[in-house]
PyMOL commands that place a pseudoatom at each C-alpha (Angstrom):
pseudoatom trace, name=CA, resn=MET, resi=1, chain=A, elem=C, hetatm=0, pos=[-100.861, -62.391, 58.379]
pseudoatom trace, name=CA, resn=GLU, resi=2, chain=A, elem=C, hetatm=0, pos=[-98.362, -64.274, 56.397]
pseudoatom trace, name=CA, resn=THR, resi=3, chain=A, elem=C, hetatm=0, pos=[-99.499, -66.597, 53.858]
pseudoatom trace, name=CA, resn=ILE, resi=4, chain=A, elem=C, hetatm=0, pos=[-97.480, -69.844, 53.873]
pseudoatom trace, name=CA, resn=ASP, resi=5, chain=A, elem=C, hetatm=0, pos=[-97.186, -71.598, 50.458]
pseudoatom trace, name=CA, resn=PHE, resi=6, chain=A, elem=C, hetatm=0, pos=[-96.378, -75.546, 50.531]
pseudoatom trace, name=CA, resn=TRP, resi=7, chain=A, elem=C, hetatm=0, pos=[-97.724, -76.691, 46.839]
pseudoatom trace, name=CA, resn=THR, resi=8, chain=A, elem=C, hetatm=0, pos=[-94.238, -77.063, 45.820]
pseudoatom trace, name=CA, resn=PRO, resi=9, chain=A, elem=C, hetatm=0, pos=[-91.460, -79.264, 47.682]
pseudoatom trace, name=CA, resn=LYS, resi=10, chain=A, elem=C, hetatm=0, pos=[-89.024, -76.650, 47.642]
pseudoatom trace, name=CA, resn=GLY, resi=11, chain=A, elem=C, hetatm=0, pos=[-88.882, -73.116, 49.516]
pseudoatom trace, name=CA, resn=THR, resi=12, chain=A, elem=C, hetatm=0, pos=[-89.084, -72.459, 53.314]
pseudoatom trace, name=CA, resn=TYR, resi=13, chain=A, elem=C, hetatm=0, pos=[-92.522, -74.649, 53.742]
pseudoatom trace, name=CA, resn=GLY, resi=14, chain=A, elem=C, hetatm=0, pos=[-91.476, -77.285, 51.513]
pseudoatom trace, name=CA, resn=PHE, resi=15, chain=A, elem=C, hetatm=0, pos=[-91.225, -79.705, 53.746]
pseudoatom trace, name=CA, resn=LEU, resi=16, chain=A, elem=C, hetatm=0, pos=[-95.025, -79.404, 54.375]
pseudoatom trace, name=CA, resn=SER, resi=17, chain=A, elem=C, hetatm=0, pos=[-95.897, -80.646, 50.868]
pseudoatom trace, name=CA, resn=ASN, resi=18, chain=A, elem=C, hetatm=0, pos=[-97.126, -84.016, 49.871]
pseudoatom trace, name=CA, resn=PHE, resi=19, chain=A, elem=C, hetatm=0, pos=[-94.404, -83.752, 47.230]
pseudoatom trace, name=CA, resn=TYR, resi=20, chain=A, elem=C, hetatm=0, pos=[-91.691, -83.371, 49.864]
pseudoatom trace, name=CA, resn=ASN, resi=21, chain=A, elem=C, hetatm=0, pos=[-88.996, -86.403, 49.871]
pseudoatom trace, name=CA, resn=ALA, resi=22, chain=A, elem=C, hetatm=0, pos=[-89.634, -87.805, 53.356]
pseudoatom trace, name=CA, resn=PRO, resi=23, chain=A, elem=C, hetatm=0, pos=[-89.910, -91.371, 53.238]
pseudoatom trace, name=CA, resn=MET, resi=24, chain=A, elem=C, hetatm=0, pos=[-92.065, -93.035, 56.211]
pseudoatom trace, name=CA, resn=ALA, resi=25, chain=A, elem=C, hetatm=0, pos=[-92.643, -96.613, 56.930]
pseudoatom trace, name=CA, resn=ILE, resi=26, chain=A, elem=C, hetatm=0, pos=[-96.182, -97.538, 58.150]
pseudoatom trace, name=CA, resn=GLN, resi=27, chain=A, elem=C, hetatm=0, pos=[-96.950, -101.108, 58.814]
pseudoatom trace, name=CA, resn=GLY, resi=28, chain=A, elem=C, hetatm=0, pos=[-93.775, -102.309, 57.226]
pseudoatom trace, name=CA, resn=VAL, resi=29, chain=A, elem=C, hetatm=0, pos=[-94.178, -100.624, 54.087]
pseudoatom trace, name=CA, resn=THR, resi=30, chain=A, elem=C, hetatm=0, pos=[-91.722, -97.446, 53.031]
pseudoatom trace, name=CA, resn=TYR, resi=31, chain=A, elem=C, hetatm=0, pos=[-93.528, -94.856, 51.149]
pseudoatom trace, name=CA, resn=PRO, resi=32, chain=A, elem=C, hetatm=0, pos=[-90.911, -92.349, 49.404]
pseudoatom trace, name=CA, resn=THR, resi=33, chain=A, elem=C, hetatm=0, pos=[-93.194, -89.386, 49.921]
pseudoatom trace, name=CA, resn=ASN, resi=34, chain=A, elem=C, hetatm=0, pos=[-96.841, -88.847, 51.741]
pseudoatom trace, name=CA, resn=GLU, resi=35, chain=A, elem=C, hetatm=0, pos=[-98.424, -88.506, 48.121]
pseudoatom trace, name=CA, resn=HIS, resi=36, chain=A, elem=C, hetatm=0, pos=[-97.162, -92.166, 47.557]
pseudoatom trace, name=CA, resn=PHE, resi=37, chain=A, elem=C, hetatm=0, pos=[-98.972, -93.272, 50.603]
pseudoatom trace, name=CA, resn=PHE, resi=38, chain=A, elem=C, hetatm=0, pos=[-101.997, -91.108, 49.644]
pseudoatom trace, name=CA, resn=GLN, resi=39, chain=A, elem=C, hetatm=0, pos=[-102.325, -92.414, 46.123]
pseudoatom trace, name=CA, resn=SER, resi=40, chain=A, elem=C, hetatm=0, pos=[-101.647, -96.105, 46.986]
pseudoatom trace, name=CA, resn=GLN, resi=41, chain=A, elem=C, hetatm=0, pos=[-104.285, -96.418, 49.584]
pseudoatom trace, name=CA, resn=LYS, resi=42, chain=A, elem=C, hetatm=0, pos=[-106.781, -96.059, 46.724]
pseudoatom trace, name=CA, resn=PHE, resi=43, chain=A, elem=C, hetatm=0, pos=[-105.511, -99.549, 46.027]
pseudoatom trace, name=CA, resn=ILE, resi=44, chain=A, elem=C, hetatm=0, pos=[-105.203, -101.507, 48.739]
pseudoatom trace, name=CA, resn=GLY, resi=45, chain=A, elem=C, hetatm=0, pos=[-104.673, -105.046, 48.342]
pseudoatom trace, name=CA, resn=ASN, resi=46, chain=A, elem=C, hetatm=0, pos=[-104.465, -104.724, 44.593]
pseudoatom trace, name=CA, resn=PRO, resi=47, chain=A, elem=C, hetatm=0, pos=[-101.406, -105.119, 42.171]
pseudoatom trace, name=CA, resn=GLU, resi=48, chain=A, elem=C, hetatm=0, pos=[-101.536, -101.254, 41.459]
pseudoatom trace, name=CA, resn=GLU, resi=49, chain=A, elem=C, hetatm=0, pos=[-101.034, -100.277, 45.112]
pseudoatom trace, name=CA, resn=ARG, resi=50, chain=A, elem=C, hetatm=0, pos=[-97.195, -101.827, 45.099]
pseudoatom trace, name=CA, resn=TYR, resi=51, chain=A, elem=C, hetatm=0, pos=[-97.016, -100.239, 41.611]
pseudoatom trace, name=CA, resn=ILE, resi=52, chain=A, elem=C, hetatm=0, pos=[-97.876, -96.617, 42.931]
pseudoatom trace, name=CA, resn=ILE, resi=53, chain=A, elem=C, hetatm=0, pos=[-95.926, -97.123, 45.921]
pseudoatom trace, name=CA, resn=ASN, resi=54, chain=A, elem=C, hetatm=0, pos=[-92.516, -98.076, 43.460]
pseudoatom trace, name=CA, resn=LEU, resi=55, chain=A, elem=C, hetatm=0, pos=[-92.846, -94.880, 41.173]
pseudoatom trace, name=CA, resn=PRO, resi=56, chain=A, elem=C, hetatm=0, pos=[-90.075, -92.842, 41.049]
pseudoatom trace, name=CA, resn=THR, resi=57, chain=A, elem=C, hetatm=0, pos=[-91.634, -89.687, 41.636]
pseudoatom trace, name=CA, resn=PRO, resi=58, chain=A, elem=C, hetatm=0, pos=[-94.747, -87.954, 43.676]
pseudoatom trace, name=CA, resn=ALA, resi=59, chain=A, elem=C, hetatm=0, pos=[-95.832, -86.317, 40.660]
pseudoatom trace, name=CA, resn=GLU, resi=60, chain=A, elem=C, hetatm=0, pos=[-96.198, -89.921, 38.599]
pseudoatom trace, name=CA, resn=THR, resi=61, chain=A, elem=C, hetatm=0, pos=[-98.279, -91.344, 41.250]
pseudoatom trace, name=CA, resn=ALA, resi=62, chain=A, elem=C, hetatm=0, pos=[-100.943, -88.410, 40.921]
pseudoatom trace, name=CA, resn=ARG, resi=63, chain=A, elem=C, hetatm=0, pos=[-100.444, -89.025, 37.137]
pseudoatom trace, name=CA, resn=ASP, resi=64, chain=A, elem=C, hetatm=0, pos=[-100.646, -92.618, 37.278]
pseudoatom trace, name=CA, resn=TYR, resi=65, chain=A, elem=C, hetatm=0, pos=[-103.884, -92.735, 39.716]
pseudoatom trace, name=CA, resn=ALA, resi=66, chain=A, elem=C, hetatm=0, pos=[-105.876, -90.643, 37.388]
pseudoatom trace, name=CA, resn=TRP, resi=67, chain=A, elem=C, hetatm=0, pos=[-104.654, -92.939, 34.614]
pseudoatom trace, name=CA, resn=ILE, resi=68, chain=A, elem=C, hetatm=0, pos=[-105.313, -96.154, 36.624]
pseudoatom trace, name=CA, resn=GLY, resi=69, chain=A, elem=C, hetatm=0, pos=[-108.582, -94.768, 37.826]
pseudoatom trace, name=CA, resn=SER, resi=70, chain=A, elem=C, hetatm=0, pos=[-109.900, -94.277, 34.511]
pseudoatom trace, name=CA, resn=ARG, resi=71, chain=A, elem=C, hetatm=0, pos=[-109.481, -97.981, 33.449]
for i in range(1, 71): cmd.bond("trace and resi %d" % i, "trace and resi %d" % (i + 1))
show_as sticks, trace
zoom trace
């Protein structure tokens, strides 16, 4: 059985990564990546939700979630 690696958005299966650049719209909000959506859902209805959505990269959403969550 072949192992499929998709922890990075590059490579053959990179499109399966949360960090893959594939904007999606859910209930009128456009998220640049699945990671933006995932991390922003931890702050629904709070200013941090919009902050996470507007970050330029998915790596920053994960990093800033850890920072925001520790406050």
